[in-house]
C-alpha positions as CSV (number, residue, x, y, z in Angstrom):
1,X,10.0,40.6,-20.6
2,X,6.3,38.6,-21.3
3,X,6.2,35.0,-19.8
4,X,6.4,32.3,-21.6
5,X,3.8,29.2,-21.1
6,X,3.8,26.3,-19.7
7,X,3.4,24.7,-23.6
8,X,6.0,27.0,-25.4
9,X,8.6,25.0,-23.1
10,X,7.2,21.2,-23.7
11,X,5.8,19.2,-20.3
12,X,8.8,20.7,-18.1
13,X,7.9,24.4,-18.5
14,X,4.0,22.6,-16.9
15,X,5.2,20.6,-14.0
16,X,5.8,23.5,-11.5
17,X,2.4,24.9,-12.7
18,X,0.8,20.9,-11.8
19,X,2.6,21.5,-8.9
20,X,1.5,24.6,-7.2
21,X,-2.3,23.0,-9.2
22,X,-2.9,19.6,-7.2
23,X,-1.0,21.8,-4.3
24,X,-3.9,23.6,-3.5
25,X,-6.4,21.1,-4.4
26,X,-4.9,17.6,-2.2
27,X,-4.0,20.9,0.4
28,X,0.1,18.4,0.7
29,X,2.4,19.8,-0.6
30,X,4.9,16.9,-0.2
31,X,1.9,14.5,-2.0
32,X,1.9,16.7,-4.3
33,X,5.2,16.8,-5.9
34,X,6.1,12.8,-5.5
35,X,2.4,12.3,-7.3
36,X,3.5,14.3,-10.2
37,X,7.8,13.3,-10.3
38,X,6.3,9.7,-10.0
39,X,4.3,10.3,-13.5
40,X,7.4,12.0,-14.7
41,X,9.4,8.8,-13.7
42,X,7.0,7.2,-15.9
43,X,7.2,9.8,-18.3
44,X,10.9,9.2,-18.8
45,X,10.5,5.8,-19.1
46,X,8.3,5.3,-22.1
47,X,8.9,5.2,-25.1
48,X,8.7,9.5,-25.7
49,X,6.6,8.0,-29.4
50,X,4.2,5.7,-27.9
51,X,3.2,8.7,-25.7
52,X,1.7,11.5,-27.9
53,X,0.7,14.4,-25.3
54,X,3.1,15.0,-22.7
55,X,1.7,16.7,-20.6
56,X,-1.6,15.2,-20.9
57,X,-0.2,12.2,-19.4
58,X,2.0,13.5,-17.3
59,X,-1.3,15.5,-15.6
60,X,-3.4,12.3,-15.9
61,X,-0.6,10.0,-14.0
62,X,-0.5,12.1,-11.2
63,X,-3.4,12.8,-10.9
64,X,-5.0,8.7,-10.7
65,X,-1.5,8.8,-8.6
66,X,-3.1,11.3,-5.7
67,X,-7.2,9.8,-6.3
68,X,-5.4,6.5,-5.0
69,X,-3.5,7.5,-2.3
70,X,-7.2,8.6,-1.4
71,X,-9.1,6.5,-1.8
72,X,-6.4,4.5,0.4
73,X,-6.2,7.1,3.3
74,X,-10.1,7.1,2.9
75,X,-9.7,2.9,4.3
76,X,-6.4,3.1,6.1
77,X,-7.7,7.1,8.1
78,X,-4.0,8.0,9.8
79,X,-3.2,10.9,11.5
80,X,0.2,12.5,11.9
81,X,1.8,12.1,15.4
82,X,2.8,15.8,15.7
83,X,-1.4,16.1,15.6
84,X,-1.1,13.6,19.1
85,X,-0.6,14.8,21.8
86,X,2.4,14.0,24.1
87,X,0.5,11.7,26.2
88,X,-1.1,9.8,23.3
89,X,2.8,8.9,21.4
90,X,3.4,5.1,20.9
91,X,6.1,4.5,22.9
92,X,8.0,1.0,23.9
93,X,7.8,1.0,27.5
94,X,8.4,-2.3,27.5
95,X,11.9,-2.5,26.5
96,X,11.4,-6.8,25.5
97,X,8.4,-6.4,23.8
98,X,11.1,-5.9,20.1
99,X,12.3,-9.4,21.4
100,X,8.8,-10.9,21.9
101,X,6.8,-9.0,18.7
102,X,10.5,-10.9,16.8
103,X,9.8,-14.7,18.6
104,X,5.9,-14.0,17.5
105,X,7.0,-13.1,13.8
106,X,9.6,-16.7,14.3
107,X,6.4,-18.9,15.5
108,X,3.9,-17.6,13.1
109,X,6.0,-18.5,10.3
110,X,7.0,-21.7,11.4
111,X,3.8,-22.7,11.5
112,X,2.1,-21.2,8.8
113,X,5.5,-24.3,7.3
114,X,3.2,-26.6,9.0
115,X,0.4,-25.8,7.0
116,X,0.2,-27.3,4.0
117,X,1.5,-25.9,0.5
118,X,-2.6,-25.1,-0.8
119,X,-4.0,-24.1,3.4
120,X,-0.7,-21.7,4.4
121,X,-1.2,-19.8,0.1
122,X,-4.6,-19.5,0.3
123,X,-4.2,-18.6,4.1
124,X,-1.1,-15.7,3.4
125,X,-3.2,-14.9,-0.1
126,X,-7.0,-13.5,2.3
127,X,-6.1,-12.7,6.0
128,X,-2.5,-11.2,4.7
129,X,-2.4,-10.3,1.6
130,X,-6.7,-9.7,1.8
131,X,-7.4,-11.7,-1.2
132,X,-10.9,-12.2,-2.0
133,X,-11.9,-15.9,-1.0
134,X,-13.4,-16.4,-4.6
135,X,-9.7,-14.9,-6.1
136,X,-8.4,-17.1,-3.8
137,X,-10.3,-19.9,-5.0
138,X,-9.0,-17.8,-9.0
139,X,-6.1,-18.6,-8.1
140,X,-5.2,-21.8,-7.1
141,X,-7.8,-22.7,-9.3
142,X,-9.3,-25.3,-6.5
143,X,-13.4,-24.5,-5.6
144,X,-14.5,-21.6,-2.8
145,X,-15.4,-24.7,-0.4
146,X,-12.3,-26.0,-0.5
147,X,-10.4,-21.9,-0.6
148,X,-12.6,-21.6,3.2
149,X,-11.5,-25.1,4.7
150,X,-8.0,-24.3,4.7
151,X,-8.0,-21.2,5.7
152,X,-10.3,-22.5,8.7
153,X,-7.9,-25.4,9.0
154,X,-4.7,-23.0,9.3
155,X,-6.1,-20.5,11.4
156,X,-7.0,-23.9,13.5
157,X,-3.1,-24.1,13.3
158,X,-1.9,-20.5,14.3
159,X,-4.3,-20.7,17.0
160,X,-3.1,-24.1,18.9
161,X,1.1,-23.6,17.2
162,X,0.2,-20.2,19.0
163,X,-1.6,-20.6,22.4
164,X,1.7,-19.2,24.7
165,X,1.8,-15.9,23.0
166,X,-1.9,-14.7,24.0
167,X,-2.8,-13.0,27.1
168,X,-4.0,-15.1,29.8
């Protein structure tokens, strides 16, 4: 019995074939399946009349997801734990480390809450969320110089407030 072509079955018919194709390209089955699953969910949630070519949508959406993953991985390279030798595995040798980490997080939050709102927001957006100073200035509706001053003020305040957590 001849196999039917994927296009005869609609986008569902090409799903498995696309997974195999993405696995060959990215070399990671889980990543390919996740990208296609997210694309399929987007396709199912979308208004059926708004997507004229479901197969093309599925292909393009999953390709965009995989490309985004590749860009993110290039910026922040990672190494799977199974590829690390036993003596290099991260270990919690200090049982009080979790307590100290929680205390430090609380101290950072308290110190940030002591700052004026624009100063705090500029620091959070720039240092913690990665916005450029220009983007922060636009979001706050202030000049670039003001953003620079806000960030410097926040950094000085945090340094002074958290000095007891710094190693000697």
